[in-house]
C-alpha positions as CSV (number, residue, x, y, z in Angstrom):
1,M,6.5,31.3,-10.0
2,R,6.9,28.7,-7.3
3,Q,5.2,30.9,-4.7
4,Q,2.3,31.5,-7.0
5,A,1.9,27.8,-7.6
6,E,2.0,27.2,-3.8
7,D,-0.6,29.9,-3.3
8,A,-2.7,28.2,-6.1
9,V,-2.6,24.9,-4.2
10,R,-3.8,26.6,-1.0
11,A,-6.5,28.5,-2.9
12,W,-7.7,25.2,-4.5
13,A,-7.8,23.4,-1.1
14,D,-9.8,26.4,0.4
15,E,-12.2,26.5,-2.6
16,A,-12.7,22.7,-2.5
17,G,-13.0,22.5,1.3
18,V,-10.2,20.0,1.4
19,P,-8.0,20.0,4.5
20,I,-4.3,20.4,3.5
21,T,-1.3,19.6,5.6
22,P,2.4,20.3,4.9
23,G,4.4,17.3,3.7
24,T,7.9,16.4,4.7
25,R,9.6,18.1,1.7
26,R,9.9,21.8,0.8
27,G,6.9,22.7,-1.3
28,E,4.9,19.5,-0.5
29,F,1.3,19.5,0.5
30,V,-0.8,16.4,1.4
31,V,-4.5,16.1,0.9
32,E,-7.0,13.3,1.3
33,L,-9.7,13.0,-1.4
34,P,-12.9,11.1,-0.7
35,G,-14.0,8.3,-3.0
36,E,-16.6,5.6,-3.3
37,A,-14.8,2.3,-4.2
38,K,-11.6,3.5,-2.6
39,L,-12.9,5.4,0.3
40,R,-10.1,7.9,0.4
41,T,-7.1,8.6,-1.7
42,G,-4.1,10.4,-0.1
43,V,-2.3,12.7,-2.5
44,S,1.1,14.3,-2.3
45,I,1.3,17.6,-4.2
46,L,4.9,18.8,-4.7
47,V,5.7,22.2,-6.0
48,T,9.2,22.7,-7.3
49,E,10.9,25.4,-9.3
50,R,9.8,23.9,-12.6
51,A,6.7,21.8,-12.1
52,L,3.9,20.7,-9.8
53,S,3.6,16.9,-9.4
54,V,1.0,14.8,-7.8
55,S,1.4,11.2,-6.5
56,A,-1.2,9.0,-4.9
57,F,-1.0,5.5,-3.6
58,V,-3.6,3.2,-5.2
59,M,-2.8,-0.3,-3.8
60,R,0.0,-2.6,-2.9
61,R,1.5,-4.9,-5.5
62,P,-0.8,-7.6,-6.7
63,D,-0.6,-11.1,-5.3
64,E,-1.5,-12.9,-8.5
65,N,-2.3,-12.5,-12.2
66,H,0.5,-10.0,-12.7
67,E,0.6,-9.9,-16.4
68,A,-3.1,-9.1,-16.8
69,F,-2.9,-6.7,-13.9
70,Y,-0.1,-4.7,-15.4
71,R,-1.4,-5.0,-19.0
72,W,-4.7,-3.5,-17.8
73,M,-2.9,-0.5,-16.2
74,L,-0.8,0.1,-19.3
75,R,-3.9,0.1,-21.5
76,R,-5.7,2.4,-19.2
77,N,-2.8,4.8,-19.2
78,T,-3.5,5.6,-22.9
79,R,-6.9,7.0,-21.9
80,L,-6.1,8.9,-18.8
81,P,-6.0,12.7,-19.0
82,G,-2.9,14.1,-17.3
83,V,-2.2,11.2,-15.0
84,A,-0.7,7.7,-15.3
85,F,-0.3,4.5,-13.3
86,A,3.2,3.9,-12.0
87,L,5.0,1.4,-9.8
88,D,7.5,2.0,-7.0
89,Q,10.5,-0.2,-6.4
90,L,8.3,-2.7,-4.4
91,G,5.7,-3.0,-7.2
92,D,3.1,-1.0,-5.3
93,V,0.7,1.0,-7.6
94,Y,0.6,4.7,-7.7
95,L,-1.0,7.4,-9.9
96,T,1.2,10.3,-10.9
97,G,0.7,13.5,-12.8
98,R,2.6,16.7,-13.6
99,L,2.0,20.3,-14.6
100,P,4.5,22.9,-15.7
101,I,4.8,25.5,-13.0
102,Q,3.5,28.2,-15.4
103,G,0.2,26.3,-15.8
104,V,-0.6,25.9,-12.1
105,T,-3.9,27.5,-11.2
106,P,-6.7,26.4,-8.8
107,G,-8.6,25.3,-12.0
108,T,-5.8,23.3,-13.6
109,L,-5.0,21.7,-10.2
110,D,-8.7,20.8,-9.8
111,D,-8.7,19.2,-13.2
112,L,-5.5,17.2,-12.5
113,L,-6.7,16.0,-9.0
114,G,-10.1,15.2,-10.5
115,A,-8.5,13.0,-13.1
116,L,-6.4,11.4,-10.5
117,L,-9.3,10.7,-8.2
118,T,-11.5,9.4,-11.0
119,A,-8.7,7.0,-12.1
120,S,-8.0,5.8,-8.6
121,D,-11.6,5.3,-7.5
122,G,-12.8,4.1,-10.8
123,S,-10.1,1.5,-11.2
124,F,-9.9,0.2,-7.7
125,N,-12.4,-2.6,-7.8
126,E,-11.2,-3.9,-11.1
127,L,-7.6,-3.9,-10.1
128,L,-8.5,-5.7,-6.8
129,A,-10.4,-8.4,-8.8
130,L,-7.5,-8.8,-11.2
131,G,-4.7,-8.9,-8.6
132,F,-6.2,-10.2,-5.4
133,L,-9.1,-12.5,-6.2
134,S,-7.7,-15.6,-4.4
135,S,-7.1,-13.6,-1.2
136,M,-10.6,-12.1,-1.4
137,R,-12.1,-15.6,-1.9
138,R,-10.3,-16.9,1.2
139,E,-11.5,-13.9,3.2
140,W,-15.0,-14.3,2.0
141,A,-15.1,-18.0,2.9
142,W,-13.6,-17.3,6.3
143,R,-16.2,-14.6,7.0
144,V,-19.1,-16.7,5.8
145,Q,-17.9,-19.7,7.8
146,R,-17.7,-17.7,11.0
147,G,-20.9,-15.7,10.4
148,E,-18.8,-12.5,10.1
149,S,-20.0,-9.5,8.0
150,T,-19.1,-9.6,4.3
151,R,-20.0,-5.9,3.8
152,N,-16.5,-4.9,2.8
153,L,-16.6,-7.4,0.0
154,E,-20.1,-6.9,-1.2
155,A,-18.9,-5.2,-4.5
156,F,-17.3,-8.6,-5.3
157,R,-20.2,-10.9,-4.3
158,H,-20.7,-12.0,-7.9
159,L,-17.1,-13.3,-7.9
160,L,-16.9,-14.6,-4.4
161,D,-20.3,-16.2,-3.4
162,D,-20.4,-19.9,-4.0
163,E,-23.4,-19.5,-6.4
164,G,-21.8,-16.6,-8.2
165,A,-18.2,-17.9,-8.3
166,G,-19.0,-21.2,-10.0
């Protein structure tokens, strides 16, 4: 079963045109999925004797507004298909998912990774605004004061620009 699941991972990557590299653990594969808000999401796919699990780093732990940040993730977890937000020992945010080894096919893996990417990319800006707004405001002011590009913060202009932040 394990070998079939590993073959399914390779077949999925080939079909999707996604480069795949071996991870550091037996049965681990690493892929990078392209996004829009979060430009890329690195994903660890781990095949064991019993299951296939996926894990993707979303962002570091929030600087502020912790209660609202974590509440938002917990509420969002109730609507996510096959994946869930999780925290590591440092409080950094991940998305995780799991399939029983018998259910691993290129199609089920595509569904799982699609859900993971949708959750990571679709949640990224909202989580940034919840957990890092003060830092983004400081960076915006610093960039504006020095005439630097604010392109990387444009999605948050309505929260950061003096006219929009008031």
